[in-house]
C-alpha positions in Angstrom: 0.0 0.0 0.0 1.2 3.5 -0.9 1.0 6.2 1.7 1.8 9.9 1.9 5.5 10.4 2.4 6.5 7.2 0.5 9.0 7.6 -2.3 9.0 5.8 -5.7 12.1 6.6 -7.7 12.3 10.4 -7.8 8.7 10.9 -6.7 7.6 11.6 -3.2 3.9 10.8 -2.6 1.9 13.7 -1.1 -1.7 12.5 -1.2 -4.2 10.2 -3.0 -6.4 12.2 -5.4 -8.2 9.6 -7.4 -8.8 5.9 -8.1 -10.0 3.8 -11.0 -10.0 0.3 -12.4 -6.6 0.7 -14.0 -4.7 2.9 -11.6 -4.8 4.8 -8.3 -3.8 8.5 -8.8 -1.6 10.4 -6.4 -0.3 14.0 -6.1 3.4 13.6 -5.9 6.6 15.8 -6.1 9.5 15.1 -8.4 12.2 15.7 -5.8 14.9 16.1 -8.5 13.1 18.6 -10.7 11.1 20.1 -7.9 7.7 20.0 -9.6 4.4 18.4 -8.8 3.1 15.6 -11.0 0.2 13.2 -11.2 1.6 9.8 -10.2 -0.5 6.8 -11.4 0.1 3.5 -9.7 -1.0 0.2 -11.3 -2.6 -2.8 -9.7 -0.3 -5.1 -7.7 -0.7 -8.0 -10.1 1.7 -6.2 -12.5 4.5 -7.2 -10.2 3.6 -10.9 -10.8 3.6 -10.7 -14.6 7.0 -9.5 -15.9 6.0 -9.8 -19.5 2.9 -7.8 -19.1 4.7 -5.1 -17.1 7.4 -4.8 -19.8 4.7 -4.4 -22.5 3.1 -1.7 -20.4 6.3 0.3 -20.0 7.0 0.0 -23.7 3.5 1.3 -24.5 3.8 4.3 -22.1 7.2 5.2 -23.6 5.6 5.0 -27.1 2.7 7.3 -26.0 5.2 9.7 -24.5 6.1 10.8 -28.0 2.7 12.5 -28.4 3.3 16.3 -28.0 0.1 18.2 -28.4 -1.6 20.9 -26.2 -4.8 18.8 -26.1 -3.0 15.6 -24.9 -1.5 15.3 -21.5 2.3 15.2 -21.3 3.8 11.9 -20.0 6.9 12.3 -17.9 8.2 8.9 -16.8 7.4 5.3 -16.3 9.1 2.8 -14.0 8.8 0.3 -11.2 10.2 0.3 -7.7 9.7 -2.1 -4.8 7.3 -4.2 -6.9 5.2 -1.1 -7.7 4.7 -0.1 -11.3 3.9 3.5 -12.0 3.9 6.3 -14.6 3.8 10.1 -14.1 2.2 12.9 -16.1 1.6 16.6 -16.0 -0.7 17.7 -13.2 -3.9 19.2 -14.4 -5.9 20.9 -11.6 -9.0 21.8 -13.6 -11.0 18.7 -12.8 -12.5 16.3 -15.4 -15.3 16.5 -17.9 -17.5 14.2 -15.8 -17.6 16.9 -13.1 -18.6 19.5 -15.6 -21.3 17.3 -17.1 -22.9 17.1 -13.7 -23.0 20.9 -13.6 -24.6 21.2 -17.0 -22.9 22.4 -20.2 -24.1 24.9 -22.8 -24.5 23.2 -26.2 -22.1 25.7 -27.9 -19.6 25.0 -25.3 -20.1 21.2 -25.7 -19.5 21.6 -29.4 -16.3 23.7 -28.9 -14.9 21.2 -26.4 -15.8 18.3 -28.8 -13.8 20.1 -31.5 -10.8 20.6 -29.3 -10.9 16.9 -28.3 -11.3 15.9 -31.9 -8.2 17.9 -32.9 -6.2 16.1 -30.2 -7.5 12.7 -31.3 -6.7 13.6 -35.0 -3.1 14.4 -34.1 -2.7 11.1 -32.4 -4.6 9.1 -35.1 -2.3 10.6 -37.8 0.6 9.1 -35.8 -1.0 5.6 -35.5 -2.4 5.9 -32.0 -5.9 4.9 -31.0 -7.1 5.8 -27.5 -9.5 2.9 -26.9 -10.9 4.2 -23.7 -12.1 7.8 -24.3 -14.6 8.9 -21.6 -15.3 12.0 -19.5 -13.0 10.8 -16.7 -10.1 10.7 -19.2 -10.7 14.3 -20.3 -9.2 16.8 -17.9 -9.0 20.6 -18.0 -5.9 22.8 -17.9 -5.6 26.2 -16.2 -7.0 27.9 -19.3 -10.1 25.8 -19.1 -9.3 23.8 -22.2 -9.8 20.0 -22.4 -6.8 17.7 -22.3 -7.0 14.0 -23.2 -5.2 11.6 -20.9 -4.3 7.9 -20.8 -3.7 7.4 -24.5 -3.0 3.7 -25.1 -3.1 2.8 -21.4 -6.3 0.6 -21.7 -4.5 -1.5 -24.3 -1.3 -1.7 -22.3 -3.0 -2.6 -19.0 -5.2 -5.2 -20.7 -2.5 -6.6 -22.9 -1.8 -9.6 -20.7 -5.4 -10.6 -20.3 -6.3 -14.1 -21.4 -9.8 -15.5 -22.0 -11.5 -18.3 -23.8 -12.8 -17.4 -27.3 -11.6 -15.6 -30.3 -11.9 -12.0 -29.3 -11.6 -9.7 -26.4 -11.6 -6.0 -25.7 -10.8 -3.7 -22.8 -12.6 -0.4 -22.3 -15.5 1.2 -20.5 -18.8 -0.3 -21.8 -20.8 2.9 -21.9 -18.3 4.5 -24.2 -17.3 1.5 -26.4 -17.7 1.5 -30.1 -19.7 -1.4 -31.6 -16.5 -2.9 -32.9 -14.9 -2.8 -29.5 -18.1 -4.4 -28.0 -17.7 -7.2 -30.4 -14.1 -7.7 -29.7 -13.0 -7.0 -33.3 -9.4 -6.3 -33.9 -7.7 -3.6 -36.0 -9.4 -0.6 -34.4 -8.8 2.7 -36.0 -9.5 6.3 -35.2 -13.2 6.0 -36.1 -13.6 3.9 -33.0 -12.4 6.9 -30.9 -14.8 9.2 -32.8 -17.7 7.0 -31.8 -16.6 7.2 -28.2 -16.4 11.0 -28.6 -20.0 10.9 -30.0 -21.1 9.2 -26.8 -19.3 11.9 -24.7 -20.9 14.7 -26.8 -24.4 13.2 -26.2 -23.7 13.0 -22.5 -22.5 16.7 -22.5 -25.7 17.7 -24.3 -28.2 15.6 -22.2 -26.5 14.7 -19.0 -26.9 11.0 -19.7 -25.2 8.4 -21.9 -27.1 7.3 -25.1 -27.0 3.6 -24.3 -27.6 2.0 -20.9 -28.7 -1.3 -19.5 -28.7 -3.3 -16.3 -25.4 -5.0 -17.0 -22.3 -4.8 -19.1 -23.5 -7.3 -21.7 -26.7 -5.4 -22.1 -24.8 -2.1 -22.7 -22.6 -3.8 -25.3 -25.7 -5.2 -27.1 -27.1 -1.7 -27.3 -24.0 -0.3 -28.9 -24.2 -3.0 -31.5 -28.0 -3.0 -32.1 -30.0 -0.2 -30.6 -31.1 2.8 -32.7 -29.4 6.1 -32.1 -31.5 8.0 -29.6 -33.1 11.3 -30.6 -31.9 14.6 -29.0 -34.5 16.9 -27.4 -36.3 19.1 -30.0 -34.3 22.2 -29.1 -31.1 20.4 -30.0 -32.4 18.9 -33.2 -29.8 20.7 -35.4 -27.2 18.6 -33.8 -28.8 15.2 -34.6 -27.1 14.7 -38.0 -23.7 15.2 -36.2 -24.5 12.5 -33.6 -26.0 10.2 -36.2 -22.7 10.2 -38.1 -20.6 9.9 -34.9 -22.7 7.1 -33.5 -23.2 5.1 -36.7 -22.8 1.4 -36.1 -20.6 0.9 -39.1 -17.2 2.7 -39.0 -17.5 3.4 -42.7 -20.6 5.6 -42.0 -18.9 7.7 -39.4 -16.7 10.7 -40.2 -13.7 9.4 -41.9 -11.3 11.3 -39.6 -11.1 14.1 -37.0 -10.5 16.7 -39.6 -13.9 15.9 -41.3 -15.6 16.0 -37.9 -14.1 19.4 -37.1 -15.4 20.7 -40.4 -18.9 19.6 -39.5 -18.7 21.2 -36.0 -17.4 24.5 -37.6 -20.6 24.5 -39.8 -22.8 24.1 -36.8 -20.9 26.8 -34.8 -21.4 29.1 -37.8 -25.1 28.6 -37.7 -25.4 26.3 -40.7 -27.2 23.1 -40.8 -25.7 19.7 -41.6 -27.2 17.3 -44.1 -29.0 14.3 -42.6 -26.7 11.3 -42.1 -27.4 8.2 -44.3 -29.6 5.8 -42.5 -28.2 2.3 -42.2 -29.7 -1.0 -41.3 -27.5 -0.9 -38.2 -29.3 2.2 -36.9 -32.8 0.7 -37.3 -34.6 -1.0 -34.6 -33.8 -4.7 -34.4 -34.8 -7.7 -32.4 -32.3 -9.4 -30.1 -31.8 -13.1 -30.2 -31.9 -14.7 -26.8 -28.6 -16.5 -25.9 -25.9 -16.4 -23.3 -22.9 -14.2 -23.5 -19.8 -14.9 -21.4 -17.9 -12.1 -19.8 -14.5 -12.3 -18.1 -13.4 -9.9 -15.5 -9.7 -9.2 -15.8 -7.4 -8.9 -12.8 -6.9 -5.2 -13.5 -10.7 -4.7 -13.6 -11.7 -6.5 -10.3 -13.6 -4.1 -8.1 -14.7 -1.9 -11.0 -18.0 -3.0 -12.6 -17.5 -0.7 -15.6 -14.3 -2.4 -16.8 -14.7 -5.8 -18.5 -13.2 -8.0 -21.1 -16.0 -9.1 -23.5 -15.8 -12.1 -25.7 -16.4 -10.7 -29.2 -17.2 -13.9 -30.9 -19.8 -14.8 -28.2 -21.3 -11.3 -28.3 -21.7 -11.6 -32.1 -24.0 -14.5 -31.4 -26.5 -12.0 -30.0 -27.1 -10.4 -33.3 -28.7 -12.4 -36.2 -30.1 -11.7 -39.6 -27.4 -9.3 -40.7 -27.8 -6.7 -38.0 -24.0 -6.3 -37.8 
């Protein structure tokens, strides 16, 4: 257990400031550079899986190459006394989830979505996919601008997970793309744009577009359920969400640049054309069958984080729905 006053490498722990399924977050001081940082400490099972820990450190070092004002700066990664950690810039403006609870003006929601899209586009052009974009992973800097955190961390933390079946995915079910929910491989930036669409919907309405009593139910909704309608006063934004939340990646915006162009039109007071309607967006029946889910060690104690068997989930949809 890490306590205030403990030291890991160059970092002296000050206090715990957050917790999640993948890491506990501490305010710490870099005693050598004399600056405060966010110190993220991974679950203890990393110390028992050297191969997984090595993959994690490699992924963090890879992500540290991202240098963009809308992406948090990673400082360091390492392990000490059996504890694996990484450090990043300290952002004291809170996260997007907190602001959603307070209510967000639609124009502000669009502006933030555009800023986040620009950061995603920068990363996508360099071959990165976030895989776990959600309000808790969007922090704010001192200027009140959104900053995306934890690029690639979901993949790195889950990289050692084993399960029976032909597919698995790691992420947060409410924000997963349909292809993530099915455990499909070769995700690209359009998966992140879908997650951003979920975040935008939540900014506009205060709730996520797809919900159910359990993780599998949520995954099924991403794959099958029609895209919910916005309130009438927000109707001009519906075509934007219809493209972002399209079930098929090919029917979404091709990239972040295209998305930013659409947002610019809306901010300028112009309407967007209706998105093409696909079979995946239409209402569909759900076949009754069982779906197995496997909780990964890194996800124990956090009901929102699961590994879902993609091949088994695919059995839920029949008749060419997906």
